[in-house]
C-alpha positions as CSV (number, residue, x, y, z in Angstrom):
1,M,164.2,93.1,126.4
2,A,162.2,89.7,127.8
3,L,163.0,86.6,126.2
4,Y,161.1,83.6,126.1
5,H,162.8,80.2,126.7
6,L,161.2,77.1,127.9
7,S,162.8,73.4,126.9
8,V,161.9,69.9,128.4
9,K,164.7,67.4,128.8
10,A,164.8,63.9,129.9
11,V,166.9,62.4,132.8
12,S,167.4,58.7,131.7
13,R,169.8,56.0,132.6
14,G,169.5,55.4,128.9
15,G,171.9,58.4,128.3
16,G,174.4,57.8,131.4
17,R,172.6,59.8,134.1
18,S,171.3,60.1,137.4
19,A,168.5,61.9,139.0
20,V,170.6,62.4,142.0
21,A,173.5,63.9,140.6
22,C,171.1,66.3,138.6
23,A,169.6,67.5,141.6
24,A,173.0,67.9,143.3
25,Y,174.2,70.0,140.8
26,R,171.2,72.0,139.9
27,Q,171.4,73.0,143.7
28,A,174.8,73.1,144.2
29,E,174.8,70.9,147.0
30,S,176.3,67.3,148.5
31,L,174.1,64.5,147.7
32,H,174.9,60.5,147.9
33,D,173.2,58.2,145.1
34,E,172.8,54.9,147.3
35,R,172.4,53.2,143.8
36,T,175.3,53.8,142.5
37,G,177.6,54.6,146.2
38,Q,178.7,57.9,144.8
39,T,178.5,61.2,146.4
40,H,178.0,64.0,144.3
41,D,179.3,66.9,145.7
42,Y,178.5,70.7,144.4
43,E,178.5,72.8,147.2
44,R,181.4,75.0,146.4
45,K,179.4,75.8,142.8
46,R,178.0,79.5,143.5
47,G,174.8,81.0,141.3
48,V,171.9,79.6,143.0
49,E,169.7,82.3,144.4
50,A,166.6,80.3,145.3
51,R,165.6,76.7,146.5
52,L,162.5,75.4,145.8
53,L,161.3,71.5,147.0
54,M,157.5,71.2,146.4
55,M,155.0,68.3,146.9
56,P,151.4,67.5,146.4
57,D,149.2,67.9,149.1
58,G,148.8,65.1,151.2
59,A,152.3,63.9,150.3
60,G,154.3,65.5,152.6
61,G,155.4,68.9,151.5
62,S,154.6,72.4,150.6
63,A,156.6,75.3,148.8
64,V,159.1,76.4,150.7
65,M,162.1,78.5,148.8
66,A,165.5,79.9,149.7
67,G,166.6,80.0,152.9
68,E,165.7,76.7,154.7
69,N,168.0,73.6,154.0
70,W,166.1,71.0,152.5
71,T,169.5,68.7,151.2
72,A,168.3,65.3,153.7
73,E,164.8,65.6,151.9
74,R,166.0,66.4,148.7
75,E,168.5,63.3,149.0
76,R,165.6,60.9,150.3
77,L,163.5,62.2,147.4
78,W,165.8,61.4,144.3
79,N,167.1,58.2,146.1
80,A,163.7,57.1,146.1
81,A,163.3,58.3,142.4
82,E,166.0,55.8,141.3
83,A,164.7,53.0,143.7
84,A,161.6,53.5,141.6
85,E,162.7,52.2,138.5
86,R,163.9,49.0,137.4
87,R,164.8,49.4,134.0
88,K,168.4,50.2,133.0
89,D,167.3,52.5,130.5
90,A,164.2,54.0,132.6
91,R,163.4,57.5,132.8
92,V,164.4,58.7,136.6
93,A,163.6,62.4,136.4
94,R,162.0,65.1,133.9
95,E,163.5,68.5,133.9
96,Y,162.3,72.1,132.6
97,E,165.0,74.7,132.0
98,L,163.5,78.2,132.1
99,A,164.5,82.0,131.0
100,L,163.4,84.4,133.5
101,P,163.2,88.4,132.4
102,H,166.2,90.2,133.8
103,E,163.6,93.1,134.3
104,L,162.4,91.1,137.5
105,D,163.1,91.3,140.9
106,A,164.2,88.4,142.9
107,A,160.6,88.2,145.0
108,S,159.2,88.2,141.6
109,R,161.5,85.4,140.1
110,R,160.6,83.5,143.2
111,R,157.0,83.6,142.9
112,L,157.3,83.2,138.6
113,V,159.3,79.7,139.4
114,T,157.2,79.0,142.4
115,V,153.7,79.3,140.2
116,F,154.6,77.2,137.7
117,A,155.9,74.8,139.9
118,G,152.6,74.6,141.3
119,E,151.1,74.0,138.0
120,L,153.3,70.9,137.3
121,V,152.4,69.4,140.9
122,E,148.4,70.5,140.1
123,R,148.7,69.0,136.6
124,F,150.8,65.8,137.3
125,G,150.6,65.0,140.6
126,V,154.6,64.9,140.8
127,A,157.2,66.2,143.4
128,V,159.1,69.4,141.9
129,D,162.7,70.5,142.7
130,A,163.6,73.6,141.5
131,A,166.4,76.4,141.3
132,I,166.8,79.7,140.1
133,H,170.6,80.4,138.8
134,A,172.3,83.6,138.6
135,P,173.9,84.9,135.5
136,G,177.5,83.5,135.5
137,R,180.3,85.5,135.4
138,E,181.2,84.5,131.9
139,G,178.6,85.1,129.5
140,D,175.4,87.3,129.3
141,R,174.5,89.1,132.8
142,R,170.8,89.4,132.0
143,N,171.0,85.2,131.9
144,W,168.9,84.6,135.1
145,H,167.1,81.0,134.5
146,A,165.3,78.3,136.5
147,H,166.0,74.4,136.3
148,V,162.8,72.6,137.6
149,L,163.2,69.1,138.2
150,T,160.1,66.9,138.9
151,T,159.7,63.0,139.4
152,T,158.3,60.8,136.6
153,R,156.1,59.1,139.4
154,K,153.1,60.5,141.4
155,A,153.9,61.6,144.8
156,T,151.8,60.1,147.2
157,P,151.7,59.8,150.9
158,E,153.1,56.1,150.8
159,G,155.9,56.9,148.3
160,L,156.1,57.3,144.4
161,G,153.5,55.4,142.9
162,E,152.0,55.3,139.3
163,K,153.7,57.3,136.3
164,A,152.3,60.6,136.1
165,G,150.7,61.2,132.8
166,I,153.1,63.0,130.8
167,E,155.5,60.5,130.9
168,L,153.1,58.1,129.4
169,S,152.7,57.2,125.6
170,D,150.4,58.9,123.4
171,T,148.6,55.7,123.1
172,A,148.0,55.2,126.7
173,R,147.2,58.6,127.1
174,A,144.5,58.4,124.6
175,K,143.3,55.5,126.3
176,L,142.4,58.0,129.5
177,G,140.9,60.5,126.9
178,L,144.1,62.5,127.0
179,G,145.5,64.5,124.0
180,S,149.4,63.9,122.8
181,G,152.3,64.3,125.0
182,A,153.4,67.0,122.2
183,A,150.0,69.1,123.2
184,E,150.7,68.9,126.9
185,I,154.0,70.6,126.7
186,E,152.4,73.0,124.4
187,G,149.7,73.8,126.6
188,L,152.6,74.1,129.7
189,R,154.6,76.9,126.8
190,E,151.6,78.6,126.7
191,V,150.9,79.0,130.6
192,W,154.6,79.9,131.4
193,G,154.3,82.8,128.6
194,A,151.2,84.0,130.2
195,L,152.5,83.9,133.9
196,I,155.9,86.0,132.7
197,N,153.5,88.8,130.9
198,R,151.6,88.7,134.0
199,E,154.9,89.3,136.4
200,L,156.0,92.4,133.6
201,E,152.5,93.6,133.8
202,R,152.6,93.8,137.5
203,A,156.1,95.2,137.4
204,R,155.1,97.7,135.0
205,V,156.9,96.5,132.2
206,A,156.0,97.4,128.6
207,E,157.5,94.2,127.0
208,R,155.8,91.3,126.5
209,V,156.6,87.5,125.4
210,D,155.3,84.9,122.9
211,H,155.4,81.1,123.3
212,R,155.1,80.9,120.0
213,S,158.0,80.2,117.4
214,Y,159.3,83.0,114.8
215,A,157.1,81.2,111.9
216,R,154.3,80.8,113.8
217,Q,154.5,84.6,114.5
218,G,155.0,85.4,111.1
219,R,158.2,87.0,111.5
220,G,161.4,86.7,109.5
221,E,164.0,86.2,112.1
222,Q,165.6,83.0,112.7
223,A,166.2,81.1,116.1
224,R,169.7,80.4,117.2
225,Q,171.0,77.4,117.6
226,H,171.8,76.2,121.1
227,L,175.4,75.7,121.7
228,G,175.7,73.0,124.3
229,P,177.9,72.1,126.8
230,A,180.8,71.4,125.2
231,A,180.7,74.2,122.6
232,S,179.6,76.8,125.5
233,S,182.8,75.7,127.1
234,L,185.0,76.1,124.0
235,E,183.4,79.8,123.4
236,R,184.0,80.8,127.1
237,K,187.9,79.8,126.7
238,V,188.6,81.8,123.3
239,A,186.6,84.9,125.1
240,R,188.7,84.6,128.4
241,L,191.7,84.0,126.3
242,A,190.7,87.3,124.3
243,R,190.2,89.3,127.2
244,Q,193.4,88.2,128.8
245,R,195.4,89.2,125.6
246,D,193.4,92.6,125.4
247,A,193.8,93.4,129.1
248,P,196.1,96.2,130.2
249,E,199.7,95.4,131.0
250,S,199.6,97.2,134.7
251,A,196.9,96.6,137.1
252,S,196.5,100.3,137.7
253,E,195.5,100.6,134.1
254,S,192.6,97.8,134.3
255,P,189.4,98.5,135.5
256,A,188.0,97.3,139.0
257,V,185.1,95.0,138.0
258,S,184.9,93.9,134.1
259,A,181.4,94.8,132.7
260,R,181.3,91.0,131.5
261,E,181.7,89.7,134.7
262,W,179.4,89.1,137.4
263,P,180.1,88.7,141.1
264,R,179.8,85.5,142.5
265,E,176.8,84.7,145.4
266,G,177.9,86.0,148.7
267,S,180.4,88.4,147.6
268,G,178.3,91.3,148.0
269,A,179.0,92.9,144.7
270,A,176.0,94.4,143.2
271,P,175.5,93.4,139.1
272,A,176.7,96.1,137.0
273,P,173.7,98.0,135.1
274,M,172.3,96.9,131.9
275,D,173.3,98.1,128.4
276,P,170.2,100.2,127.7
277,L,171.3,100.0,124.0
278,R,170.6,95.8,124.1
279,E,167.5,96.4,125.5
280,A,164.9,96.5,122.5
281,P,161.6,96.6,122.8
282,N,159.7,93.4,122.4
283,P,157.6,93.0,119.6
284,H,156.0,89.7,120.9
285,P,152.2,90.2,121.2
286,A,150.6,90.8,124.6
287,S,149.3,87.7,126.7
288,P,145.3,87.2,127.1
289,L,146.2,87.9,130.3
290,S,147.6,91.4,129.8
291,A,145.7,92.4,126.7
292,D,144.6,95.5,127.7
293,H,148.3,96.6,129.1
294,G,149.9,95.5,126.2
295,P,153.0,97.1,124.4
296,E,150.5,98.4,121.4
297,R,148.6,100.1,124.4
298,A,151.4,101.9,125.6
299,R,152.8,102.6,122.0
300,A,149.4,104.3,121.2
301,A,149.0,106.4,124.6
302,S,152.5,107.9,123.7
303,E,152.4,108.8,120.0
304,R,149.5,110.9,120.3
305,L,149.7,113.8,118.1
306,A,149.4,117.2,119.8
307,F,147.5,120.1,118.0
308,P,146.7,123.4,118.8
309,G,144.3,123.2,122.2
310,E,146.3,119.6,123.2
311,R,149.1,119.4,125.4
312,E,151.9,117.8,123.8
313,P,152.4,114.3,125.3
314,P,155.7,113.1,126.7
315,K,157.8,111.1,124.4
316,A,158.2,107.3,124.3
317,P,162.2,107.0,124.2
318,E,163.4,105.9,121.0
319,A,164.6,101.9,121.2
320,A,168.0,101.8,119.8
321,V,169.3,98.8,118.1
322,R,172.9,98.1,117.5
323,P,175.1,94.4,116.9
324,S,175.0,92.2,119.5
325,A,178.0,91.9,121.3
326,G,178.0,88.4,121.6
327,V,177.2,85.7,124.1
328,Y,180.1,86.0,125.9
329,G,180.8,89.6,125.4
330,A,183.0,91.7,122.8
331,G,186.3,91.1,121.3
332,A,186.3,87.3,121.0
333,D,185.1,85.9,117.4
334,P,183.2,82.7,117.9
335,A,185.2,79.7,118.1
336,T,183.1,77.1,116.9
337,R,180.7,76.2,113.7
338,I,177.6,76.5,115.5
339,G,178.7,80.1,117.5
340,R,179.7,81.4,114.0
341,R,176.3,80.4,112.4
342,N,174.5,81.4,115.6
343,A,176.5,84.8,115.0
344,E,175.3,85.0,111.5
345,I,171.7,84.2,112.3
346,E,171.9,87.3,115.3
347,E,173.4,89.7,112.6
348,R,170.2,88.6,109.9
349,N,167.8,89.0,112.9
350,R,169.2,92.5,113.5
351,V,169.1,94.0,110.4
352,L,165.2,92.4,110.4
353,Q,164.7,94.3,113.9
354,V,166.5,97.0,112.3
355,A,163.7,97.3,109.4
356,R,161.3,96.5,111.1
357,A,161.7,99.4,113.6
358,A,162.2,101.6,110.4
359,L,158.6,100.4,109.2
360,E,157.2,101.1,112.7
361,T,158.6,104.6,112.5
362,A,157.1,105.3,109.5
363,R,153.9,103.9,110.4
364,R,153.9,106.1,113.5
365,T,154.7,108.7,111.1
366,L,151.7,107.8,108.7
367,E,149.4,108.0,111.9
368,R,150.4,111.1,112.9
369,L,150.2,112.4,109.2
370,E,146.6,111.5,109.3
371,R,145.6,112.4,112.5
372,G,147.0,116.0,111.3
373,R,144.8,115.6,108.2
374,D,141.8,114.5,110.0
375,W,142.5,117.8,112.4
376,V,142.9,120.1,109.5
377,V,139.7,118.5,107.7
378,G,138.0,118.9,111.0
379,L,138.6,122.9,111.1
380,V,137.6,123.6,107.9
381,R,134.5,121.8,108.9
382,G,133.9,124.1,111.5
383,V,133.8,127.1,109.6
384,G,131.0,125.8,108.0
385,A,129.5,124.2,110.3
386,Q,127.0,127.0,111.4
387,V,125.3,127.6,107.7
388,V,124.9,123.4,107.5
389,A,123.1,123.9,110.9
390,E,120.5,126.7,110.0
391,R,120.3,124.8,106.8
392,E,119.1,121.7,108.9
393,E,117.0,124.1,111.2
394,R,115.2,125.8,108.1
395,A,114.9,121.9,106.6
396,R,113.5,120.7,110.0
397,E,111.2,123.9,110.4
398,A,109.9,122.7,106.7
399,E,109.1,119.6,107.6
400,R,107.5,120.9,111.0
401,L,104.8,123.0,108.8
402,R,104.4,120.5,106.2
403,Q,103.6,117.8,108.9
404,E,101.3,120.2,110.8
405,R,99.5,121.1,107.2
406,E,99.3,117.3,106.8
407,R,97.9,116.7,110.3
408,A,95.1,119.7,110.1
409,E,94.0,118.4,106.5
410,A,94.0,115.0,108.0
411,E,92.0,116.0,110.9
412,R,89.6,118.0,108.8
413,R,88.8,115.1,106.7
414,A,88.5,113.2,109.6
415,E,85.4,115.2,110.8
416,L,84.0,115.8,107.8
417,D,83.6,112.0,107.5
418,R,82.1,112.0,110.6
419,Q,79.7,114.4,109.9
420,E,78.6,112.5,107.3
421,R,78.5,109.4,109.1
422,A,76.4,111.3,111.7
423,R,74.0,112.9,108.9
424,L,73.8,109.3,107.2
425,A,73.0,107.9,110.8
426,E,70.4,110.1,111.6
427,R,68.9,109.9,108.0
428,E,68.5,105.8,108.8
429,R,67.0,106.1,112.5
430,I,64.3,108.5,110.5
431,A,63.8,106.1,107.8
432,A,63.7,103.4,110.3
433,E,61.4,104.9,112.3
434,L,59.1,105.7,109.1
435,R,59.3,102.2,108.3
436,Q,58.3,101.5,112.2
437,R,55.1,103.7,112.2
438,E,54.3,102.6,109.1
439,D,54.5,98.9,110.3
440,E,52.5,100.3,113.4
441,A,49.8,101.7,111.1
442,A,49.4,98.8,108.9
443,R,49.2,96.4,111.9
444,R,46.1,98.9,113.6
445,T,44.5,98.9,109.9
446,T,45.0,95.1,109.9
447,Q,43.9,94.8,113.4
448,A,40.7,96.9,112.9
449,R,39.3,95.1,109.9
450,R,39.8,92.0,111.8
451,D,37.5,93.9,114.5
452,V,35.4,94.7,111.9
453,G,34.7,91.7,110.4
454,R,34.5,90.0,113.6
455,E,31.6,92.3,114.6
456,W,30.2,91.8,111.1
457,V,29.9,88.3,111.8
458,W,28.7,88.0,115.4
459,R,26.1,90.4,113.9
460,Q,25.1,87.5,111.4
461,V,25.5,84.8,114.4
462,E,23.2,87.0,116.7
463,E,20.7,87.7,113.8
464,V,20.5,83.9,113.2
465,E,20.3,83.0,116.5
466,Q,17.2,85.2,116.9
467,A,15.7,84.2,114.1
468,R,16.0,80.6,115.7
469,R,14.6,81.7,118.5
470,Q,11.9,83.4,117.2
471,R,11.1,80.5,115.0
472,E,11.2,78.3,118.0
473,S,8.8,80.8,120.0
474,E,6.2,80.7,116.8
475,A,6.6,76.8,116.4
476,P,3.8,75.5,119.3
477,H,1.6,78.0,118.7
478,Q,1.3,76.4,115.5
479,R,0.9,72.9,116.8
480,Q,-1.8,73.8,119.2
481,G,-3.9,75.5,116.3
482,P,-6.8,78.4,116.9
483,S,-7.4,78.8,120.6
484,L,-11.0,79.2,121.9
485,K,-11.7,82.5,123.7
486,M,-14.1,83.0,126.4
């Protein structure tokens, strides 16, 4: 199954290490260290599948992997990294050790390492020197891994400049508005897990990895302790002696190729097929980049229970879990304390995996039983579905009739109200007309009375005026006296 591993190490002079020597060993090349005058020659070392040298844009390079010989550029780069530091305990390089899923092919492995190297270049502006290593002849045949060396200073067109942000202390990073170095490493671990899951999804592999520890995932497994170079060498020697002890005496009885041996690079021999019993499904959750194609969805799709009328889906292969054969193959007991402790931890983890697989099987069985129960309940409900539908139809019809009656009654009441309002309006109109006529009659009567009074007044005035004129006409005769008639 796909495993997750990303460790970050510092290459420091304080530990007696050299960036040139580290690059030569990981790239299996011969590089000359100008600071010490030593030549580190590892050209006979086998197992380097691909090489990568990457610079930031504008610093004189782009990603080039495998095939080409970058020894000269690599030698200049790491000698420049050594020359840029003055302290005797200076950190001259940083190494990222990456585990590559054995389910991926060579192109996918190269693409995965290239993208991660590009992420380091883009984040920190450093130069990156990476190498993909094949599994060794002695050890786990699935141990595809990569070593990524980065400079501690930013790569510029003028050479190596100031320290990269990842190399600064937390106090200096806080002044620049950056988080802690531990948070930066945690972010890189998450990015690496997401990249692995994307490549696994592209390769149509159901397993997924998780960058979190077992404790953060809420699982019961315990992580094994890293053996280290000395303990690993001792374990390999003990395993080699055990194989020699158990080997057949005659060459005719010995197998042509040992199942625990990996052919050297360039030998032309193909790797032996993986043991299917060792490839248990990874219970890690899917990453955000592949949430819709994770193992839970694939498992749910393959475990649908078939009932009448439904085609039987293909069953997913059950994953067998068996005791691990150890890091260096079966037949050899651990020779170191750390190896024995790792064997105990692996055995406990195997028991937990078996228990978890049993719980998962029980859960799937319970889900199938629940689906069967739902199907039976649905079948029983289907028998009375027509009766229920008829009852609902009758209830809907009764409700419709009731609503129609209520609507007709409402319309009748509205019509009566309208007629009543019309009668009241007519009565008011007639009453208003009568009042208008009465007012007109009263006005005419008043006007007639006024006319009659005015006429009487005028007659009185005329009579007075006539009497006055008559008096005026009689007055001169009264002044002249009686006249003599002739």
